[in-house]
Backbone as ProteinMPNN parsed JSONL, in Angstrom:
{"seq_chain_A": "MDPEPVARDQAELSMLDPRVMDPDQEIVRRAGMDDADVDQVVRVLEALRRWRETERRMSEASRRYMKLGETDMRALRFIIAMQNHGRVVTPGAIAEHLGITTASTTKLIDRLAAGDHVRRFPHPSDRRSLAIEVTEETRRAARETVGRSHARRFDAAARLTSKEREVVTRFLDDLAGSGSG", "coords_chain_A": {"N_chain_A": [[-2.891, -10.038, 36.264], [-0.135, -12.19, 35.297], [1.515, -12.627, 32.151], [1.283, -15.518, 30.404], [3.991, -17.753, 30.319], [5.962, -18.309, 27.27], [6.944, -21.111, 25.995], [8.967, -21.489, 23.903], [11.334, -21.397, 21.28], [12.734, -18.541, 19.846], [12.82, -18.647, 17.154], [10.687, -20.229, 16.565], [8.453, -18.795, 17.003], [5.094, -17.898, 16.316], [3.167, -15.588, 14.661], [0.454, -16.044, 14.751], [-0.061, -17.23, 17.071], [-1.915, -16.874, 19.936], [-0.568, -16.753, 22.457], [1.701, -15.37, 21.84], [0.832, -13.059, 20.608], [-1.305, -12.059, 22.196], [-0.867, -12.29, 25.079], [-2.142, -11.69, 27.455], [-4.647, -12.504, 27.225], [-6.602, -10.599, 26.373], [-8.062, -10.423, 24.049], [-8.196, -13.038, 22.804], [-9.499, -15.622, 24.124], [-8.468, -18.433, 26.135], [-9.354, -20.169, 27.921], [-9.575, -23.254, 29.543], [-8.025, -24.633, 27.687], [-5.063, -26.368, 27.113], [-1.483, -26.223, 26.593], [-0.944, -27.952, 24.441], [-3.465, -28.095, 23.192], [-3.679, -25.352, 22.343], [-1.38, -25.296, 20.663], [-2.153, -26.976, 18.694], [-4.344, -25.686, 17.55], [-3.086, -23.396, 16.62], [-1.357, -24.617, 14.732], [-3.434, -25.321, 12.743], [-4.232, -22.814, 12.079], [-1.875, -21.753, 11.038], [-1.57, -23.516, 8.872], [-3.741, -22.846, 7.432], [-2.973, -20.177, 6.759], [-0.748, -20.678, 5.102], [-1.93, -22.066, 3.057], [-3.649, -19.908, 2.049], [-1.605, -18.071, 1.163], [-0.261, -19.708, -0.766], [-2.451, -20.035, -2.672], [-2.804, -17.296, -3.353], [-0.219, -16.838, -4.643], [-0.387, -18.723, -6.754], [-2.59, -17.766, -8.083], [-1.786, -15.171, -8.887], [0.339, -16.031, -10.47], [-1.153, -17.322, -12.493], [-2.665, -15.178, -13.583], [-0.547, -13.396, -14.347], [0.669, -15.066, -16.366], [-1.449, -15.281, -18.198], [-1.743, -12.618, -18.682], [-3.647, -11.058, -17.422], [-6.19, -9.354, -15.339], [-7.659, -9.853, -12.091], [-10.577, -9.537, -12.264], [-10.918, -10.057, -15.021], [-10.017, -12.657, -15.107], [-12.014, -13.899, -13.67], [-14.308, -13.482, -15.219], [-13.519, -14.959, -17.524], [-13.516, -17.465, -16.408], [-16.19, -17.86, -15.703], [-17.401, -17.648, -18.343], [-16.231, -19.925, -19.565], [-17.294, -21.837, -18.01], [-19.984, -21.658, -18.574], [-20.134, -22.195, -21.307], [-19.275, -24.853, -21.112], [-21.562, -25.974, -20.441], [-23.147, -25.628, -22.562], [-24.376, -23.113, -22.698], [-25.339, -19.924, -23.983], [-23.382, -17.112, -23.705], [-23.83, -13.856, -22.653], [-22.993, -10.258, -22.88], [-24.511, -9.009, -20.95], [-25.06, -11.153, -19.023], [-22.469, -11.622, -18.167], [-21.976, -9.184, -16.903], [-23.898, -9.275, -14.812], [-23.056, -11.604, -13.453], [-20.497, -10.761, -12.533], [-21.074, -8.528, -11.133], [-20.919, -5.953, -12.161], [-21.086, -2.856, -14.006], [-22.701, -2.366, -17.204], [-21.225, -0.739, -18.879], [-18.632, -1.197, -17.747], [-18.449, -3.811, -18.317], [-18.406, -3.783, -21.103], [-15.878, -2.611, -21.556], [-14.241, -4.526, -20.489], [-14.757, -6.862, -22.047], [-13.733, -5.778, -24.408], [-11.07, -5.554, -23.784], [-10.425, -8.216, -23.387], [-11.008, -9.243, -25.833], [-9.194, -7.978, -27.441], [-6.799, -9.132, -26.468], [-6.963, -11.497, -27.643], [-8.498, -13.448, -26.129], [-11.215, -13.819, -26.084], [-14.018, -14.195, -28.332], [-16.412, -12.277, -30.168], [-19.743, -12.947, -31.211], [-22.719, -12.813, -33.304], [-25.688, -13.061, -31.397], [-27.356, -16.268, -31.232], [-30.177, -16.313, -31.224], [-31.109, -13.771, -30.457], [-31.185, -10.79, -31.985], [-30.444, -8.325, -31.109], [-28.331, -8.725, -29.33], [-24.969, -9.913, -28.368], [-22.995, -12.826, -28.478], [-20.525, -14.249, -26.423], [-17.576, -15.988, -26.595], [-14.957, -17.962, -25.302], [-11.629, -18.202, -26.496], [-10.001, -21.135, -28.056], [-7.297, -21.316, -27.402], [-7.061, -19.858, -25.108], [-8.867, -21.207, -23.484], [-7.43, -23.593, -23.302], [-5.074, -22.706, -21.862], [-6.219, -21.73, -19.466], [-7.239, -24.093, -18.436], [-4.868, -25.473, -18.015], [-3.708, -23.908, -15.959], [-5.472, -22.621, -13.876], [-7.318, -24.793, -13.828], [-5.851, -27.167, -13.288], [-4.942, -26.413, -10.723], [-7.377, -26.371, -9.311], [-8.132, -29.004, -9.506], [-6.292, -30.22, -7.807], [-7.026, -29.136, -5.364], [-9.665, -30.197, -5.185], [-9.021, -33.046, -5.156], [-7.578, -33.107, -2.785], [-9.79, -32.557, -0.953], [-11.32, -34.757, -1.518], [-9.912, -36.803, -0.494], [-10.582, -36.698, 2.164], [-12.609, -38.066, 4.808], [-16.269, -38.491, 4.734], [-17.242, -37.4, 7.133], [-15.114, -35.846, 7.974], [-15.083, -33.918, 5.873], [-17.474, -32.66, 6.462], [-16.759, -31.421, 8.965], [-14.57, -29.813, 8.2], [-15.993, -28.128, 6.327], [-17.877, -26.862, 7.988], [-16.081, -25.575, 9.72], [-14.78, -23.793, 7.799], [-16.992, -22.294, 6.861], [-17.689, -21.179, 9.428], [-15.396, -19.459, 9.631], [-15.819, -17.849, 7.356], [-18.068, -16.555, 8.182], [-17.194, -15.134, 10.3], [-15.975, -12.9, 9.35], [-17.905, -11.038, 8.862], [-18.805, -9.595, 10.981]], "CA_chain_A": [[-2.449, -11.415, 35.852], [1.065, -12.222, 34.611], [1.44, -13.258, 31.013], [1.807, -16.964, 30.41], [5.399, -17.941, 29.598], [5.838, -19.025, 26.063], [8.213, -22.013, 25.975], [9.243, -21.66, 22.496], [12.499, -20.745, 20.792], [12.25, -17.255, 19.057], [12.548, -19.042, 15.734], [9.413, -20.887, 16.44], [7.242, -18.009, 17.408], [4.116, -17.67, 15.352], [2.313, -14.443, 14.887], [-0.906, -16.451, 14.88], [-0.219, -17.762, 18.363], [-2.286, -15.851, 20.935], [0.372, -16.641, 23.571], [2.63, -14.488, 21.409], [0.281, -11.77, 20.284], [-2.218, -11.702, 23.179], [-0.469, -13.065, 26.322], [-2.934, -11.399, 28.64], [-6.056, -12.884, 26.841], [-7.601, -9.506, 26.256], [-9.046, -10.645, 22.809], [-8.374, -14.385, 22.437], [-9.658, -16.467, 25.412], [-7.892, -19.755, 26.113], [-9.752, -20.901, 29.138], [-9.812, -24.741, 29.359], [-7.119, -25.156, 26.822], [-3.742, -26.523, 27.519], [-0.523, -25.755, 25.455], [-1.111, -28.846, 23.306], [-4.643, -27.611, 22.468], [-3.37, -24.126, 21.726], [-0.466, -25.609, 19.599], [-2.902, -27.63, 17.583], [-5.141, -24.513, 16.85], [-2.047, -22.559, 15.835], [-1.042, -25.315, 13.493], [-4.468, -25.128, 11.857], [-4.22, -21.403, 11.537], [-0.627, -21.637, 10.102], [-1.762, -24.269, 7.584], [-4.599, -21.951, 6.569], [-2.153, -19.189, 6.198], [0.047, -21.287, 4.077], [-2.842, -22.348, 1.903], [-4.009, -18.646, 1.404], [-0.43, -17.671, 0.413], [-0.193, -20.604, -2.049], [-3.502, -19.767, -3.574], [-2.508, -16.093, -3.872], [0.855, -16.951, -5.531], [-0.829, -19.412, -7.941], [-3.585, -16.877, -8.793], [-0.941, -14.171, -9.47], [1.1, -16.596, -11.632], [-1.899, -17.495, -13.576], [-2.882, -13.936, -14.127], [0.612, -12.963, -15.207], [0.879, -15.955, -17.5], [-2.408, -14.978, -19.212], [-1.73, -11.145, -18.674], [-5.062, -10.572, -17.097], [-6.515, -8.996, -13.973], [-8.71, -10.807, -11.464], [-11.909, -9.507, -12.794], [-10.736, -10.699, -16.291], [-9.998, -14.234, -14.917], [-13.433, -14.405, -13.147], [-15.094, -13.379, -16.307], [-13.123, -16.14, -18.4], [-13.954, -18.849, -15.645], [-17.675, -17.806, -15.982], [-17.697, -18.001, -19.861], [-15.832, -21.3, -19.856], [-18.263, -22.751, -17.374], [-21.304, -21.671, -19.222], [-19.887, -22.919, -22.566], [-19.217, -26.291, -20.875], [-22.873, -26.405, -20.398], [-23.894, -25.249, -23.83], [-25.206, -21.933, -22.55], [-24.811, -18.775, -24.687], [-23.044, -16.082, -22.702], [-24.02, -12.498, -23.214], [-22.389, -9.329, -21.988], [-25.469, -8.851, -19.745], [-24.869, -12.235, -18.305], [-21.192, -11.38, -17.602], [-22.174, -8.078, -15.955], [-24.665, -9.768, -13.753], [-22.167, -12.548, -12.721], [-19.301, -10.181, -11.894], [-21.658, -7.378, -10.425], [-20.303, -4.65, -12.634], [-21.986, -2.117, -14.961], [-22.58, -2.796, -18.66], [-19.951, 0.045, -19.457], [-17.344, -1.808, -17.409], [-18.442, -5.053, -19.052], [-17.843, -3.626, -22.477], [-14.383, -2.454, -21.543], [-13.67, -5.804, -20.103], [-14.766, -7.644, -23.275], [-12.819, -5.178, -25.335], [-9.64, -6.027, -23.36], [-10.329, -9.743, -23.565], [-11.0, -9.54, -27.223], [-7.842, -7.37, -27.936], [-5.83, -10.032, -26.061], [-7.322, -12.818, -28.25], [-9.095, -14.288, -25.145], [-12.704, -14.062, -26.392], [-14.549, -13.586, -29.594], [-17.871, -11.874, -30.137], [-20.582, -13.394, -32.273], [-24.067, -12.521, -33.081], [-26.369, -14.039, -30.508], [-28.107, -17.079, -32.184], [-31.609, -16.085, -31.208], [-31.549, -12.363, -30.146], [-30.517, -9.955, -32.886], [-29.963, -7.179, -30.404], [-27.264, -9.026, -28.276], [-23.912, -10.574, -28.688], [-22.517, -14.04, -27.786], [-19.155, -14.134, -26.099], [-16.972, -17.298, -26.452], [-13.544, -18.007, -25.021], [-10.882, -18.906, -27.655], [-9.547, -22.458, -27.702], [-6.004, -21.162, -26.779], [-7.331, -19.292, -23.678], [-9.432, -22.425, -22.765], [-6.236, -24.546, -22.841], [-4.188, -22.01, -20.78], [-6.925, -21.749, -18.172], [-7.276, -25.399, -18.053], [-3.564, -25.944, -17.533], [-3.389, -23.176, -14.727], [-6.536, -22.705, -12.929], [-7.89, -26.037, -13.849], [-5.078, -28.194, -12.482], [-4.997, -25.992, -9.412], [-8.665, -26.767, -8.816], [-8.061, -30.406, -9.485], [-5.519, -30.536, -6.684], [-7.902, -28.814, -4.2], [-10.697, -31.233, -5.241], [-8.496, -34.335, -4.811], [-7.405, -33.002, -1.296], [-10.987, -32.578, -0.173], [-11.92, -36.045, -1.721], [-9.229, -37.726, 0.36], [-11.114, -36.77, 3.494], [-13.845, -38.897, 4.967], [-17.471, -37.71, 4.79], [-17.292, -36.728, 8.443], [-13.998, -34.825, 8.042], [-15.483, -32.92, 5.016], [-18.396, -31.842, 7.194], [-16.001, -30.564, 9.898], [-13.979, -28.771, 7.463], [-16.979, -27.169, 5.81], [-18.427, -26.099, 9.213], [-14.919, -24.625, 10.146], [-14.61, -22.591, 6.824], [-18.182, -21.539, 7.006], [-17.593, -20.287, 10.522], [-14.398, -18.435, 9.35], [-16.373, -16.808, 6.446], [-19.071, -15.676, 8.858], [-16.557, -14.202, 11.3], [-15.565, -11.71, 8.75], [-19.106, -10.142, 8.624], [-19.227, -8.875, 12.232]], "C_chain_A": [[-1.15, -11.429, 35.17], [0.937, -13.033, 33.274], [1.92, -14.699, 31.149], [3.179, -17.097, 29.77], [5.036, -18.697, 28.207], [7.151, -19.723, 25.934], [8.618, -22.402, 24.665], [10.46, -20.911, 22.088], [12.018, -19.533, 19.876], [12.124, -17.747, 17.676], [11.27, -19.753, 15.468], [8.104, -20.102, 16.736], [6.387, -17.744, 16.222], [3.332, -16.465, 15.626], [0.923, -14.822, 14.897], [-1.104, -17.138, 16.201], [-0.603, -16.763, 19.394], [-1.352, -15.717, 22.065], [1.478, -15.657, 23.164], [2.131, -13.04, 21.311], [-0.681, -11.173, 21.297], [-1.962, -12.343, 24.496], [-1.473, -12.825, 27.418], [-4.451, -11.75, 28.385], [-7.046, -11.809, 26.823], [-8.57, -9.693, 25.026], [-9.259, -12.079, 22.694], [-8.345, -15.05, 23.849], [-9.215, -17.877, 25.11], [-8.387, -20.636, 27.221], [-10.21, -22.444, 28.697], [-8.985, -25.373, 28.345], [-5.69, -25.164, 27.354], [-2.783, -26.078, 26.44], [-0.724, -26.654, 24.275], [-2.312, -28.38, 22.552], [-4.429, -26.337, 21.669], [-2.418, -24.435, 20.53], [-1.2, -26.084, 18.429], [-3.79, -26.483, 16.862], [-4.197, -23.716, 16.152], [-1.538, -23.248, 14.608], [-2.07, -25.281, 12.403], [-4.499, -23.717, 11.221], [-2.996, -21.092, 10.625], [-0.839, -22.383, 8.87], [-2.788, -23.456, 6.76], [-3.861, -20.8, 5.992], [-1.388, -19.503, 4.975], [-0.831, -21.544, 2.807], [-3.293, -20.954, 1.272], [-2.81, -18.083, 0.641], [-0.189, -18.486, -0.857], [-1.092, -20.18, -3.024], [-3.146, -18.269, -4.246], [-1.387, -16.128, -4.965], [0.443, -17.598, -6.852], [-1.698, -18.594, -8.729], [-2.761, -15.812, -9.516], [-0.162, -14.764, -10.661], [0.274, -16.906, -12.838], [-2.289, -16.206, -14.328], [-1.7, -13.37, -14.977], [0.8, -13.695, -16.411], [-0.111, -15.44, -18.603], [-2.523, -13.408, -19.435], [-3.108, -10.611, -18.503], [-5.191, -10.238, -15.606], [-7.526, -10.033, -13.44], [-10.022, -10.833, -11.865], [-12.01, -10.21, -14.217], [-10.87, -12.223, -16.191], [-11.357, -14.681, -14.496], [-14.386, -14.401, -14.359], [-14.787, -14.662, -17.344], [-13.622, -17.471, -17.65], [-15.551, -18.925, -15.942], [-18.015, -18.248, -17.333], [-17.404, -19.407, -20.098], [-16.938, -22.189, -19.297], [-19.605, -22.849, -18.117], [-21.16, -22.281, -20.633], [-19.863, -24.343, -22.352], [-20.655, -26.884, -20.723], [-23.797, -26.049, -21.483], [-24.8, -24.038, -23.687], [-24.493, -20.786, -23.449], [-24.523, -17.672, -23.709], [-23.069, -14.688, -23.388], [-23.28, -11.456, -22.443], [-23.199, -9.03, -20.78], [-25.338, -9.898, -18.592], [-23.548, -12.111, -17.386], [-21.309, -10.185, -16.623], [-22.854, -8.531, -14.835], [-23.724, -10.663, -12.791], [-21.161, -11.745, -11.928], [-19.83, -8.891, -11.079], [-21.075, -6.057, -10.836], [-21.231, -4.05, -13.682], [-21.792, -2.7, -16.351], [-21.43, -2.055, -19.282], [-18.715, -0.629, -19.049], [-17.237, -3.215, -18.143], [-17.939, -4.893, -20.467], [-16.383, -3.334, -22.51], [-13.739, -3.755, -21.247], [-13.624, -6.678, -21.295], [-13.824, -7.079, -24.306], [-11.459, -5.561, -25.095], [-9.446, -7.472, -23.672], [-10.218, -9.959, -25.028], [-9.576, -9.085, -27.777], [-6.702, -8.316, -27.477], [-6.02, -11.444, -26.676], [-7.807, -13.916, -27.201], [-10.505, -14.717, -25.464], [-12.865, -13.615, -27.879], [-15.93, -13.214, -29.425], [-18.506, -12.456, -31.389], [-21.968, -12.846, -32.228], [-24.778, -13.547, -32.302], [-27.194, -14.918, -31.492], [-29.684, -16.878, -32.171], [-32.061, -14.625, -30.818], [-30.64, -11.443, -30.925], [-29.852, -8.741, -32.19], [-28.683, -7.498, -29.508], [-26.188, -9.834, -29.004], [-23.735, -11.932, -27.913], [-21.117, -13.885, -27.558], [-18.698, -15.558, -25.838], [-15.536, -17.081, -26.072], [-12.73, -18.719, -26.211], [-10.355, -20.21, -27.183], [-8.208, -22.221, -27.0], [-6.163, -20.687, -25.282], [-7.923, -20.405, -22.929], [-8.377, -23.377, -22.308], [-5.46, -23.928, -21.82], [-4.905, -22.064, -19.484], [-7.004, -23.056, -17.559], [-5.971, -25.93, -17.36], [-3.193, -25.187, -16.27], [-4.41, -23.324, -13.675], [-7.149, -24.123, -12.754], [-7.169, -27.186, -13.062], [-4.994, -27.71, -11.024], [-6.307, -26.518, -8.618], [-8.781, -28.192, -8.669], [-7.381, -30.838, -8.172], [-6.359, -30.305, -5.397], [-9.025, -29.84, -4.122], [-10.204, -32.644, -4.621], [-8.138, -34.211, -3.237], [-8.649, -33.154, -0.522], [-11.548, -33.99, -0.297], [-11.197, -37.026, -0.916], [-9.828, -37.768, 1.83], [-12.346, -37.659, 3.579], [-15.144, -38.032, 4.892], [-17.518, -36.968, 5.969], [-16.335, -35.534, 8.497], [-14.499, -33.766, 7.073], [-16.473, -32.1, 5.695], [-17.808, -30.902, 8.211], [-15.341, -29.509, 9.199], [-14.884, -27.676, 6.96], [-17.571, -26.295, 6.868], [-17.273, -25.067, 9.586], [-14.816, -23.518, 9.143], [-15.796, -21.78, 6.787], [-18.134, -20.512, 8.25], [-16.535, -19.188, 10.353], [-15.102, -17.339, 8.38], [-17.408, -15.925, 7.167], [-18.459, -14.816, 9.801], [-16.086, -12.922, 10.707], [-16.619, -10.651, 8.61], [-19.36, -9.323, 9.869], [-18.128, -8.27, 12.968]], "O_chain_A": [[-1.047, -10.535, 34.33], [0.277, -14.072, 33.294], [2.834, -15.017, 31.91], [3.412, -16.524, 28.705], [4.094, -19.473, 28.046], [8.232, -19.15, 25.797], [8.614, -23.587, 24.333], [10.614, -19.783, 22.556], [10.969, -19.616, 19.236], [11.25, -17.21, 16.996], [10.814, -19.877, 14.331], [6.971, -20.583, 16.727], [6.918, -17.383, 15.172], [2.846, -16.3, 16.745], [0.122, -13.902, 15.059], [-2.21, -17.607, 16.47], [0.192, -15.892, 19.745], [-1.299, -14.635, 22.649], [2.155, -15.136, 24.05], [2.725, -12.055, 21.749], [-0.89, -9.96, 21.311], [-2.899, -12.951, 25.014], [-1.65, -13.7, 28.265], [-5.349, -11.386, 29.144], [-8.202, -12.008, 27.196], [-9.695, -9.194, 25.002], [-10.411, -12.462, 22.494], [-7.362, -15.029, 24.588], [-9.499, -18.45, 24.058], [-7.878, -21.738, 27.426], [-10.973, -22.746, 27.779], [-9.161, -26.565, 28.092], [-5.18, -24.2, 27.924], [-3.248, -25.578, 25.415], [-0.68, -26.16, 23.148], [-2.223, -28.263, 21.33], [-4.883, -26.2, 20.533], [-2.634, -23.872, 19.456], [-0.941, -25.676, 17.297], [-3.874, -26.457, 15.635], [-4.515, -23.333, 15.026], [-1.303, -22.622, 13.574], [-1.699, -25.22, 11.231], [-4.752, -23.518, 10.033], [-3.057, -20.337, 9.655], [-0.336, -21.955, 7.832], [-2.696, -23.399, 5.533], [-4.084, -20.451, 4.833], [-1.356, -18.772, 3.985], [-0.445, -21.249, 1.676], [-3.308, -20.855, 0.045], [-3.006, -17.635, -0.488], [0.067, -17.916, -1.917], [-0.685, -19.942, -4.161], [-3.197, -18.086, -5.463], [-1.546, -15.554, -6.043], [0.83, -17.14, -7.927], [-1.631, -18.647, -9.957], [-3.026, -15.566, -10.692], [-0.013, -14.127, -11.704], [0.722, -16.826, -13.982], [-2.244, -16.161, -15.557], [-1.858, -12.948, -16.122], [1.071, -13.097, -17.453], [0.282, -15.198, -19.744], [-3.306, -12.96, -20.272], [-3.642, -9.843, -19.303], [-4.452, -10.733, -14.755], [-8.103, -10.872, -14.132], [-10.665, -11.882, -11.88], [-13.014, -10.842, -14.547], [-11.58, -12.925, -16.911], [-11.82, -15.741, -14.918], [-15.213, -15.306, -14.464], [-15.708, -15.271, -17.89], [-14.077, -18.423, -18.285], [-16.075, -19.954, -16.368], [-18.841, -19.145, -17.5], [-18.187, -20.095, -20.753], [-17.441, -23.111, -19.939], [-20.229, -23.901, -18.256], [-22.137, -22.878, -21.084], [-20.334, -25.092, -23.207], [-20.89, -28.084, -20.858], [-25.021, -26.139, -21.381], [-25.807, -23.895, -24.38], [-23.273, -20.743, -23.604], [-25.406, -17.33, -22.923], [-22.48, -14.412, -24.433], [-22.923, -11.775, -21.309], [-22.657, -8.817, -19.696], [-25.478, -9.587, -17.41], [-23.507, -12.403, -16.191], [-20.715, -10.26, -15.547], [-22.385, -8.165, -13.757], [-23.649, -10.474, -11.577], [-20.977, -12.015, -10.741], [-19.018, -8.258, -10.404], [-20.781, -5.181, -10.023], [-22.103, -4.756, -14.188], [-20.837, -3.43, -16.618], [-20.713, -2.613, -20.113], [-17.774, -0.69, -19.841], [-16.162, -3.692, -18.507], [-17.174, -5.709, -20.98], [-15.694, -3.779, -23.427], [-12.674, -4.019, -21.803], [-12.562, -7.226, -21.589], [-13.171, -7.841, -25.019], [-10.712, -5.872, -26.022], [-8.399, -7.884, -24.17], [-9.413, -10.782, -25.463], [-8.918, -9.83, -28.504], [-5.654, -8.274, -28.123], [-5.36, -12.412, -26.3], [-7.558, -15.109, -27.374], [-10.926, -15.832, -25.154], [-12.094, -12.883, -28.5], [-16.615, -13.794, -28.582], [-17.912, -12.466, -32.467], [-22.392, -12.424, -31.152], [-24.555, -14.747, -32.468], [-27.689, -14.392, -32.489], [-30.361, -17.296, -33.111], [-33.252, -14.314, -30.856], [-29.462, -11.307, -30.595], [-28.834, -8.223, -32.648], [-28.056, -6.566, -29.004], [-26.422, -10.371, -30.087], [-24.285, -12.109, -26.826], [-20.45, -13.391, -28.466], [-19.278, -16.272, -25.02], [-14.941, -16.087, -26.49], [-13.184, -19.707, -26.788], [-10.256, -20.404, -25.972], [-7.974, -22.914, -26.01], [-5.442, -21.12, -24.383], [-7.538, -20.595, -21.775], [-8.367, -23.891, -21.189], [-5.157, -24.627, -20.853], [-4.302, -22.405, -18.466], [-6.868, -23.205, -16.345], [-5.97, -26.657, -16.366], [-2.406, -25.734, -15.498], [-4.241, -24.057, -12.701], [-7.446, -24.551, -11.639], [-7.759, -27.987, -12.338], [-4.974, -28.561, -10.134], [-6.256, -26.998, -7.486], [-9.485, -28.638, -7.764], [-7.872, -31.747, -7.502], [-6.395, -31.139, -4.493], [-9.306, -30.318, -3.023], [-10.842, -33.261, -3.768], [-8.398, -35.153, -2.489], [-8.629, -33.825, 0.509], [-12.187, -34.46, 0.644], [-11.779, -38.07, -0.623], [-9.607, -38.713, 2.588], [-13.013, -37.955, 2.588], [-15.001, -36.814, 5.002], [-17.861, -35.793, 5.845], [-16.651, -34.438, 8.961], [-14.332, -32.612, 7.469], [-16.395, -30.878, 5.566], [-18.242, -29.758, 8.347], [-15.516, -28.344, 9.556], [-14.619, -26.486, 7.123], [-17.748, -25.095, 6.657], [-17.517, -23.87, 9.733], [-14.764, -22.359, 9.554], [-15.651, -20.562, 6.68], [-18.443, -19.323, 8.168], [-16.728, -18.085, 10.865], [-14.977, -16.132, 8.586], [-17.605, -14.756, 6.837], [-19.057, -13.803, 10.162], [-15.82, -11.955, 11.421], [-16.315, -9.504, 8.285], [-20.132, -8.368, 9.778], [-18.348, -7.653, 14.01]]}, "name": "protein", "num_of_chains": 1, "seq": "MDPEPVARDQAELSMLDPRVMDPDQEIVRRAGMDDADVDQVVRVLEALRRWRETERRMSEASRRYMKLGETDMRALRFIIAMQNHGRVVTPGAIAEHLGITTASTTKLIDRLAAGDHVRRFPHPSDRRSLAIEVTEETRRAARETVGRSHARRFDAAARLTSKEREVVTRFLDDLAGSGSG"}
């Protein structure tokens, strides 16, 4: 079988287009799809790639601004969320949330405390434990970086109709499931 011709200018070639990367349909089957259908699927994949790249850049910018690694940022988001709900955060709760050892958690908290991102306090009801709180300055910085980014994502999803949100959710769940096999 001869490869399908790709009627696109070289500048328009997408590395996500199966007509470019898999012209013989050895991996990506396109039976029943015309060029307009494939073009639309490629636009979805390109939009997803742009979103992932934007998310990566924004995440890196937030981490650089706050001088933190990804695990540190995840810990701070967890502590802030728990504080927002009036819950006392312990090193054990952080370890469980992040799926890391208590030794790693101690090092993480030491780093965050040294950078004035968190403070340690005696636990209000357990003398053997500590309570960890995010400093107000770090809370504000996280709100301005990560919080504003989340608000834009929420607004974009909120603009969809209920049915569109269900379609997008199913699509993203399908993508998440495709990585496991």
